[in-house]
TIVEX-591262 format. One line per field, with one value per residue (C-alpha): residue number from 0; residue in three letters; x, y, z. Coordinates in nm, 3 decimals, padded with zeros to 5 digits. Layout:
N
pos [NUM_...]
code [ala_...]
c1 [X_...]
c2 [Y_...]
c3 [Z_...]
This chain:
300
pos [0_1_2_3_4_5_6_7_8_9_10_11_12_13_14_15_16_17_18_19_20_21_22_23_24_25_26_27_28_29_30_31_32_33_34_35_36_37_38_39_40_41_42_43_44_45_46_47_48_49_50_51_52_53_54_55_56_57_58_59_60_61_62_63_64_65_66_67_68_69_70_71_72_73_74_75_76_77_78_79_80_81_82_83_84_85_86_87_88_89_90_91_92_93_94_95_96_97_98_99_100_101_102_103_104_105_106_107_108_109_110_111_112_113_114_115_116_117_118_119_120_121_122_123_124_125_126_127_128_129_130_131_132_133_134_135_136_137_138_139_140_141_142_143_144_145_146_147_148_149_150_151_152_153_154_155_156_157_158_159_160_161_162_163_164_165_166_167_168_169_170_171_172_173_174_175_176_177_178_179_180_181_182_183_184_185_186_187_188_189_190_191_192_193_194_195_196_197_198_199_200_201_202_203_204_205_206_207_208_209_210_211_212_213_214_215_216_217_218_219_220_221_222_223_224_225_226_227_228_229_230_231_232_233_234_235_236_237_238_239_240_241_242_243_244_245_246_247_248_249_250_251_252_253_254_255_256_257_258_259_260_261_262_263_264_265_266_267_268_269_270_271_272_273_274_275_276_277_278_279_280_281_282_283_284_285_286_287_288_289_290_291_292_293_294_295_296_297_298_299]
code [met_asn_arg_thr_leu_leu_arg_thr_leu_thr_trp_leu_met_trp_ile_ala_leu_pro_leu_thr_ala_leu_arg_phe_trp_ser_val_trp_asp_gln_leu_pro_ala_arg_met_ala_thr_his_phe_asp_met_asn_trp_arg_pro_asn_gly_trp_met_pro_arg_glu_thr_ala_phe_trp_phe_ala_ile_gly_ile_thr_ala_leu_ile_leu_val_val_phe_thr_val_ile_leu_leu_leu_ala_gln_arg_gln_lys_ser_gly_gly_gly_val_ala_trp_val_met_leu_ala_phe_phe_tyr_phe_ile_val_ala_phe_val_tyr_ser_ala_asn_asp_lys_val_val_thr_tyr_asn_leu_thr_gly_gln_pro_val_asn_leu_asp_phe_trp_met_leu_leu_leu_pro_pro_ala_ile_ile_leu_phe_ile_ala_phe_tyr_leu_gln_ser_thr_arg_gly_asp_ala_leu_pro_pro_ala_ala_pro_leu_ala_glu_glu_thr_his_asp_ser_pro_leu_phe_gly_ala_leu_leu_val_leu_ala_gly_ile_leu_met_leu_val_ala_leu_ala_pro_ala_arg_asp_arg_val_phe_leu_leu_ser_ala_ala_phe_ile_phe_leu_leu_leu_phe_thr_thr_gly_ile_ala_ala_trp_ser_gly_phe_his_tyr_leu_phe_ser_asn_his_gly_leu_glu_ile_arg_thr_leu_gly_phe_arg_leu_arg_ser_ile_pro_thr_asp_gln_ile_gln_asn_tyr_asp_val_gly_ala_trp_asn_leu_leu_arg_gly_tyr_gly_ile_arg_gly_ile_gly_asp_cys_arg_ala_tyr_val_trp_gly_asn_lys_gly_val_gln_ile_lys_thr_ala_gln_gly_thr_val_phe_leu_gly_his_ser_his_pro_glu_lys_ile_ile_arg_asp_leu_asp_met_ile_thr_his_arg_thr_gln_glu_leu_lys_lys]
c1 [-00.003_00.283_00.441_00.194_00.089_00.460_00.489_00.162_00.245_00.561_00.384_00.168_00.471_00.474_00.133_00.360_00.472_00.091_00.031_00.358_00.240_-00.117_00.008_00.133_-00.105_-00.359_-00.230_-00.003_-00.167_-00.096_00.248_00.500_00.714_00.991_01.015_01.207_01.328_01.633_01.656_01.891_01.921_01.704_01.423_01.516_01.514_01.868_01.805_01.516_01.414_01.142_00.843_00.846_01.243_01.086_00.821_01.015_01.282_01.049_00.916_01.270_01.417_01.071_01.083_01.446_01.403_01.083_01.313_01.547_01.336_01.147_01.504_01.601_01.221_01.173_01.558_01.497_01.196_01.352_01.551_01.414_01.500_01.424_01.068_01.117_01.413_01.206_00.896_01.106_01.269_00.923_00.841_01.093_01.089_00.726_00.877_01.169_00.890_00.637_00.919_01.023_00.628_00.592_00.932_00.780_00.444_00.595_00.778_00.463_00.293_00.558_00.543_00.188_00.116_00.528_00.476_00.752_00.922_00.895_00.995_01.049_00.771_01.000_01.304_01.261_01.137_01.450_01.666_01.485_01.348_01.734_01.794_01.514_01.613_01.946_01.864_01.650_01.875_02.202_01.944_01.787_02.105_02.270_02.186_02.269_02.615_02.851_02.878_03.204_03.545_03.921_03.977_04.193_04.266_04.164_04.190_04.064_03.971_04.025_04.005_04.218_04.168_03.784_03.745_03.909_03.727_03.407_03.448_03.628_03.294_03.099_03.301_03.282_02.905_02.915_03.074_02.867_02.575_02.619_02.514_02.154_01.904_01.670_01.696_01.573_01.747_02.092_01.950_01.893_02.207_02.431_02.212_02.383_02.752_02.684_02.612_02.876_03.180_03.056_03.050_03.389_03.528_03.395_03.574_03.906_03.863_03.766_03.589_03.738_03.666_03.696_03.709_03.689_03.583_03.211_03.242_03.343_03.222_03.179_03.198_03.316_03.348_03.314_02.945_02.872_02.703_02.697_02.772_02.843_02.855_03.068_02.816_02.648_02.979_02.930_03.206_03.420_03.677_03.853_03.649_03.629_03.446_03.292_03.334_03.012_02.842_02.980_03.184_03.053_02.801_02.618_02.322_01.975_01.800_01.988_02.363_02.503_02.891_03.116_03.374_03.610_03.812_03.792_03.921_03.775_03.643_03.298_03.138_02.815_02.626_02.320_02.184_02.309_02.613_02.851_03.156_03.440_03.654_04.009_04.336_04.524_04.187_04.408_04.467_04.070_04.113_04.362_04.145_03.869_04.035_04.172_03.790_03.651_03.880_03.863_03.548_03.542_03.828_03.614_03.307_03.541]
c2 [-00.025_00.286_00.179_00.201_00.554_00.648_00.547_00.716_01.059_01.043_01.042_01.324_01.523_01.556_01.805_02.033_02.020_02.068_02.327_02.530_02.514_02.631_02.923_03.039_02.944_03.101_03.438_03.370_03.628_03.893_03.873_04.073_03.959_03.923_03.875_03.932_03.622_03.670_03.891_04.046_04.003_04.317_04.117_04.367_04.217_04.217_03.961_03.878_03.619_03.556_03.462_03.090_03.036_03.157_02.908_02.601_02.722_02.732_02.341_02.220_02.319_02.174_01.852_01.833_01.813_01.589_01.342_01.362_01.344_01.040_00.841_00.892_00.833_00.513_00.398_00.475_00.234_-00.042_-00.020_-00.257_00.010_00.300_00.353_00.623_00.833_00.824_00.961_01.269_01.309_01.326_01.549_01.775_01.690_01.867_02.160_02.234_02.126_02.398_02.642_02.638_02.638_02.960_03.118_03.052_03.184_03.503_03.546_03.517_03.735_04.021_04.074_04.065_04.383_04.474_04.289_04.283_03.893_03.853_03.489_03.563_03.303_03.048_03.173_03.138_02.781_02.656_02.650_02.478_02.250_02.150_02.100_01.863_01.674_01.623_01.566_01.295_01.141_01.134_00.972_00.679_00.459_00.573_00.318_00.221_00.333_00.039_-00.002_00.172_00.057_00.175_00.190_-00.060_00.159_00.471_00.558_00.891_00.927_01.305_01.565_01.912_02.016_01.957_02.111_02.398_02.452_02.438_02.710_02.941_02.884_03.010_03.296_03.420_03.351_03.518_03.836_03.826_03.870_04.094_04.391_04.262_04.473_04.190_04.073_03.717_03.642_03.744_03.503_03.261_03.291_03.281_02.945_02.840_02.976_02.790_02.509_02.500_02.583_02.320_02.072_02.198_02.149_01.839_01.770_01.870_01.675_01.382_01.081_00.883_00.534_00.359_-00.008_-00.146_-00.500_-00.408_-00.289_-00.006_00.389_00.605_00.961_01.350_01.669_01.474_01.300_00.984_00.896_00.527_00.228_-00.131_-00.413_-00.693_-00.954_-00.757_-00.721_-01.025_-01.002_-00.705_-00.593_-00.345_-00.138_00.171_00.509_00.697_01.015_01.063_00.951_01.268_01.308_01.299_01.118_00.910_00.716_00.562_00.290_-00.004_00.145_00.415_00.532_00.814_00.917_01.190_00.961_00.720_00.452_00.244_-00.043_-00.186_-00.346_-00.609_-00.572_-00.758_-00.395_-00.367_-00.171_00.036_00.219_00.357_00.591_00.568_00.649_00.305_00.086_-00.203_-00.035_-00.077_-00.429_-00.492_-00.351_-00.496_-00.851_-00.772_-00.697_-00.983_-01.222_-01.073_-01.123_-01.489_-01.584_-01.407_-01.661_-01.971]
c3 [00.035_00.084_-00.179_-00.424_-00.280_-00.311_-00.661_-00.722_-00.572_-00.766_-01.075_-01.004_-00.992_-01.346_-01.301_-01.323_-01.661_-01.811_-01.510_-01.643_-01.997_-01.930_-01.709_-02.044_-02.290_-02.105_-02.167_-02.426_-02.688_-02.380_-02.309_-02.495_-02.773_-02.589_-02.231_-01.928_-01.803_-01.559_-01.273_-01.065_-00.672_-00.603_-00.858_-01.122_-01.508_-01.655_-01.882_-02.168_-02.477_-02.671_-02.576_-02.728_-02.582_-02.249_-02.307_-02.355_-02.124_-01.845_-01.968_-02.002_-01.658_-01.554_-01.724_-01.656_-01.244_-01.284_-01.437_-01.185_-00.908_-01.075_-01.119_-00.796_-00.612_-00.822_-00.723_-00.337_-00.385_-00.474_-00.152_00.132_00.382_00.145_00.242_00.533_00.316_-00.007_00.152_00.295_-00.078_-00.210_00.034_-00.080_-00.441_-00.372_-00.243_-00.532_-00.824_-00.637_-00.591_-00.968_-01.131_-00.866_-01.049_-01.347_-01.235_-01.127_-01.500_-01.596_-01.368_-01.420_-01.783_-01.805_-01.544_-01.430_-01.080_-00.950_-00.848_-00.499_-00.395_00.005_00.089_-00.091_00.028_00.385_00.384_00.146_00.485_00.737_00.458_00.371_00.761_00.783_00.447_00.573_00.921_00.829_00.574_00.781_01.082_00.772_00.827_01.122_01.341_01.714_01.888_01.971_02.331_02.485_02.408_02.289_01.916_01.753_01.447_01.361_00.963_00.817_00.421_00.384_00.100_00.169_-00.196_-00.222_00.134_-00.010_-00.302_-00.123_00.130_-00.142_-00.369_-00.032_00.040_-00.347_-00.338_-00.035_-00.179_-00.482_-00.355_-00.082_-00.266_-00.238_-00.078_-00.018_00.376_00.283_-00.049_00.200_00.420_00.238_00.043_00.413_00.493_00.144_00.255_00.579_00.423_00.171_00.458_00.672_00.406_00.321_00.654_00.694_00.375_00.530_00.800_00.661_00.713_01.062_01.043_01.430_01.471_01.780_01.898_01.876_01.479_01.271_01.351_01.074_01.256_01.062_01.266_01.605_01.443_01.459_01.081_01.123_01.331_01.218_01.463_01.381_01.317_01.062_00.860_00.568_00.340_00.193_-00.077_-00.263_-00.481_-00.733_-00.698_-01.052_-00.988_-01.181_-00.838_-00.671_-00.340_00.000_00.197_-00.087_-00.184_-00.056_00.112_00.150_-00.060_00.136_00.034_00.235_00.001_-00.151_-00.392_-00.647_-00.430_-00.112_00.043_-00.031_00.256_00.249_00.570_00.686_00.624_00.267_00.109_00.267_00.067_00.272_00.069_00.124_-00.092_00.036_00.072_00.192_00.537_00.569_00.452_00.738_00.988_00.888_00.872_01.261_01.436_01.236_01.359_01.704_01.683_01.555_01.815_02.116_02.010_02.052]
């Protein structure tokens, strides 16, 4: 029942496409031949397109995000433990689709009446929506904390270069948006900067893998991302990561990766697959051998 409803609501997102087309078509003859379609940080027009190009641009952007969101949701629904995350993704994706539709609607309204484009409502909702999505995503596969124990080994997987680039991108964005006079816009920009800065520091600090008699714990910036009890580890081997799949914390449902590079170790567990990025994956194999062998010895 839940999967059927989730799948139905996933496809229902596509109603945004005909609604966007209908918004243009219903006032097509009233729209100027040359439409304002791009606005500066203070919502003043600074870019124009022919009416037909503006229409297909709005349709194309909407279709693109719908394709991406649909593929992600369908993949999430195939995972055994992806249900909860899929529902949160669905809610977040509906928010983004509604935001894009609203932006297209306001562009049409501006070209009809000259009424200023104002997306303050959506900009105010954006930070809490992102925070809730990230919080649930991180919590979804975190698992219970392992019993306290001194670590037998610790490995770190970081990328100072990638971290520096993220921090620099955040700073450049903040400098570029500083002249904006819209306070809500600036507040959202400050939040995006904070998100980029925190992610950059996390990449610089790296993922920390702590191995103990009880299992493996994955941390970043002192926050526990995941715990894998030793008895849940079924097998593991060196693997490769495709950069097209992105870096950071990746994956949905039963699959999750913690990676800042293209090398690592893939671990099969009772709960799914975990990929640990590391420039020297043989070290991870060595540490996993150590804790799994120790557990087997303790059971004898």
